[in-house]
C-alpha positions in Angstrom: 150.7 -5.3 -53.7 148.8 -2.1 -54.3 147.5 0.8 -52.3 143.8 0.6 -51.3 141.7 1.8 -54.3 144.8 2.2 -56.4 145.5 0.5 -59.8 147.9 -2.4 -60.1 151.4 -1.2 -61.2 153.5 -3.7 -63.2 157.2 -4.1 -62.7 159.1 -1.4 -64.6 156.2 1.0 -64.8 156.3 4.3 -63.0 155.2 3.8 -59.4 155.8 7.4 -58.2 156.2 10.5 -60.2 157.5 13.9 -58.8 156.5 16.7 -61.1 158.0 20.3 -60.9 158.0 20.2 -57.1 159.3 23.2 -55.2 159.6 23.8 -51.4 160.8 26.9 -49.6 161.3 27.7 -45.9 161.1 31.5 -45.8 163.5 32.7 -48.3 165.5 29.4 -48.5 164.6 27.2 -51.4 165.0 23.6 -50.2 163.8 22.1 -53.5 163.3 24.0 -56.7 161.3 22.7 -59.7 162.4 19.1 -59.3 161.0 16.3 -61.5 161.9 12.5 -61.5 160.2 9.2 -61.2 160.5 5.9 -59.4 159.7 2.7 -61.3 158.2 -0.3 -59.6 160.8 -2.9 -58.5 163.8 -0.7 -58.7 166.3 0.7 -56.2 166.4 4.5 -56.8 169.1 6.6 -55.2 168.7 10.3 -54.4 172.2 11.8 -53.8 173.9 15.1 -53.5 176.2 17.2 -51.2 175.0 18.3 -47.8 172.2 20.8 -48.0 171.1 19.5 -51.5 167.5 18.9 -50.5 167.5 15.1 -50.3 165.8 14.6 -47.0 163.3 17.4 -47.9 162.4 15.5 -51.0 161.7 12.3 -48.9 159.7 14.4 -46.5 157.6 15.7 -49.4 157.0 12.2 -50.8 155.7 10.8 -47.5 153.7 13.9 -46.5 155.8 15.5 -43.8 156.3 18.6 -46.0 153.8 20.0 -48.4 155.3 21.6 -51.5 154.3 25.1 -52.6 154.4 24.0 -56.2 154.2 20.8 -58.2 152.5 17.4 -57.5 153.2 13.8 -56.6 151.6 10.9 -58.4 151.7 7.5 -56.6 150.1 4.4 -58.1 148.2 6.6 -60.5 146.7 8.9 -57.8 147.8 12.5 -58.0 148.1 14.8 -55.0 149.6 18.1 -54.0 149.3 17.4 -50.2 149.2 14.3 -48.1 149.5 13.6 -44.4 152.1 11.0 -43.2 149.5 8.5 -42.0 147.8 8.7 -45.4 151.1 7.9 -47.0 151.5 4.9 -44.6 148.0 3.6 -45.4 148.7 4.1 -49.1 151.8 1.9 -49.0 154.8 4.2 -48.3 157.1 3.3 -45.4 160.1 5.2 -44.1 163.2 4.9 -42.0 165.1 8.0 -40.7 168.6 9.4 -40.8 168.6 9.3 -37.0 167.2 6.1 -35.6 163.5 6.6 -34.5 162.7 3.6 -32.3 161.0 3.1 -28.9 164.2 2.6 -26.9 162.6 1.0 -23.9 160.7 -1.5 -26.0 162.2 -4.8 -27.3 163.2 -5.3 -30.9 160.1 -7.6 -31.3 157.7 -5.0 -29.9 159.2 -2.2 -32.1 158.7 -4.3 -35.2 155.3 -5.3 -34.0 154.4 -1.6 -33.8 154.8 -1.5 -37.6 151.8 -3.9 -37.9 149.4 -1.4 -36.3 148.1 -0.3 -39.6 147.3 -3.8 -40.6 145.2 -4.5 -37.5 141.4 -4.4 -38.0 140.1 -4.9 -34.4 139.3 -1.7 -32.6 141.1 -0.4 -29.5 138.6 -2.0 -27.1 139.4 -5.5 -28.5 143.1 -4.8 -28.5 143.0 -3.7 -24.9 141.1 -6.9 -23.9 143.6 -9.1 -25.9 140.8 -11.7 -26.0 139.0 -13.7 -28.7 139.2 -12.1 -32.1 141.8 -9.6 -31.0 144.1 -12.3 -29.7 143.7 -14.3 -32.9 144.6 -11.3 -34.9 147.6 -10.5 -32.8 148.9 -14.1 -33.2 148.6 -13.8 -36.9 150.5 -10.5 -37.0 153.1 -11.9 -34.5 153.8 -14.7 -37.0 154.5 -12.2 -39.7 156.8 -10.2 -37.4 158.7 -13.4 -36.6 159.2 -14.0 -40.3 160.8 -10.6 -40.6 163.0 -11.2 -37.6 164.3 -14.4 -39.2 164.7 -12.6 -42.5 166.9 -9.9 -40.9 168.8 -12.5 -38.8 168.1 -10.8 -35.5 166.6 -13.7 -33.6 169.1 -13.4 -30.7 168.1 -9.8 -29.9 164.3 -10.1 -30.4 163.7 -9.7 -26.6 166.4 -7.1 -26.0 165.3 -3.4 -25.4 166.6 -1.6 -28.5 168.3 1.1 -26.3 170.8 -1.6 -25.3 171.6 -2.6 -28.9 174.6 -1.3 -31.0 173.8 1.2 -33.6 174.0 -1.2 -36.6 171.4 -3.5 -35.0 169.1 -0.6 -34.2 169.1 0.4 -37.8 168.2 -3.2 -38.7 165.3 -3.2 -36.3 164.1 0.1 -37.8 164.2 -1.6 -41.2 162.2 -4.4 -39.8 159.5 -2.1 -38.5 159.2 -0.5 -41.9 159.0 -3.9 -43.5 156.2 -4.9 -41.1 154.0 -2.3 -42.8 154.4 -4.3 -46.1 155.2 -1.2 -48.1 154.9 -0.8 -51.8 157.6 2.0 -51.6 160.2 2.0 -49.0 162.1 5.2 -48.3 165.5 4.8 -46.6 167.2 8.0 -45.3 170.9 7.3 -45.0 170.5 3.6 -43.9 174.3 3.2 -43.6 175.1 6.4 -41.8 177.4 5.9 -38.8 178.1 2.3 -39.7 181.5 0.6 -39.9 182.4 -1.4 -43.1 181.1 -4.7 -41.8 177.7 -3.1 -40.8 177.5 -1.4 -44.2 178.0 -4.7 -46.0 175.3 -6.3 -43.9 172.8 -3.5 -44.5 173.6 -3.4 -48.2 172.8 -7.1 -48.5 169.5 -6.7 -46.6 168.5 -3.8 -48.9 169.2 -6.0 -51.9 167.3 -8.9 -50.3 164.3 -6.7 -49.5 164.1 -5.6 -53.1 164.5 -9.1 -54.4 162.6 -11.2 -51.9 159.7 -8.9 -51.2 159.7 -7.1 -54.5 159.7 -3.8 -52.6 160.5 -0.7 -54.6 163.2 1.3 -52.7 164.2 5.0 -52.8 167.3 5.7 -50.7 169.5 8.6 -49.7 173.1 7.6 -49.1 176.4 9.5 -48.9 178.6 6.5 -49.5 179.1 6.6 -53.3 180.4 3.0 -53.4 177.2 1.8 -51.8 175.1 3.9 -54.2 176.9 2.7 -57.3 176.6 -1.0 -56.1 173.0 -0.9 -55.1 171.1 1.5 -57.4 169.4 0.9 -60.7 169.1 4.7 -61.3 170.3 7.8 -59.5 168.9 11.3 -59.3 171.4 14.0 -58.1 170.3 17.2 -56.3 172.5 20.2 -55.6 171.2 23.3 -53.7 167.6 22.0 -54.3 168.1 21.7 -58.1 168.2 18.5 -60.1 171.6 18.4 -61.9 171.6 14.8 -63.2 169.5 11.7 -63.6 170.4 8.3 -65.0 172.2 5.0 -64.4 175.1 4.9 -61.9 177.7 4.9 -64.7 176.1 7.9 -66.4 175.9 9.9 -63.2 179.4 9.3 -62.0 180.8 10.6 -65.3 178.6 13.7 -65.3 180.7 16.8 -65.0 178.1 18.7 -63.1 178.0 15.9 -60.5 181.8 15.8 -60.2 181.9 19.6 -59.8 179.2 19.6 -57.1 180.9 17.0 -55.0 184.3 18.7 -55.4 182.8 22.0 -54.4 183.9 23.9 -57.6 180.4 24.4 -59.1 179.6 27.3 -56.6 
């Protein structure tokens, strides 16, 4: 898969590059001169203590924030600013630290909402739900049903998500992101608030998404066991500064990382 108008990126090549990016809010530096890359097909973790700038970095990648300095290159296309819907059209999907679903809608309808960008018929045809628009909806509904089967949530497909336990809501949100068929999937603390069983389930689905769909994944996660088990590479931020970048084994032995997590570096 590739973004419209973008070049094909082979597995192992750089899919997204962050170059000398800085972001400040008033006098507070959220991200300071950070550079790293994400390779096609990998699971890339972004970790760090609270306030390290991790979510700010995801917000920069998918266009919620615009950095004051630096640039982002995605599939060979360089930009300094991008709006969220441009990111979505370009092949970047996102889940959030706090579940962002339509609570009164069913799991099926929430995931179907992720197909909106893939629909070609205009609003008039969609409102009529007739002829070409109906045929298109049936096609997209088939794709959504495949995702529901993949995530093993068939039994709650008609349940309003506001009635679902937290772990299943997170799974539905993952399904909605997958419905966009992203080239790069950004996961902001996908295991936050989960018990051990729910974490194991979500970890398995993250690995399956990466393997089955070939989706490149960047994730923020506080559970270091999860990070070490899932990730191919890890970049570590602390107070908006990159302090380490490498394999999980390299990172967990890094003294700067140990100090940051123990709170003795500052």
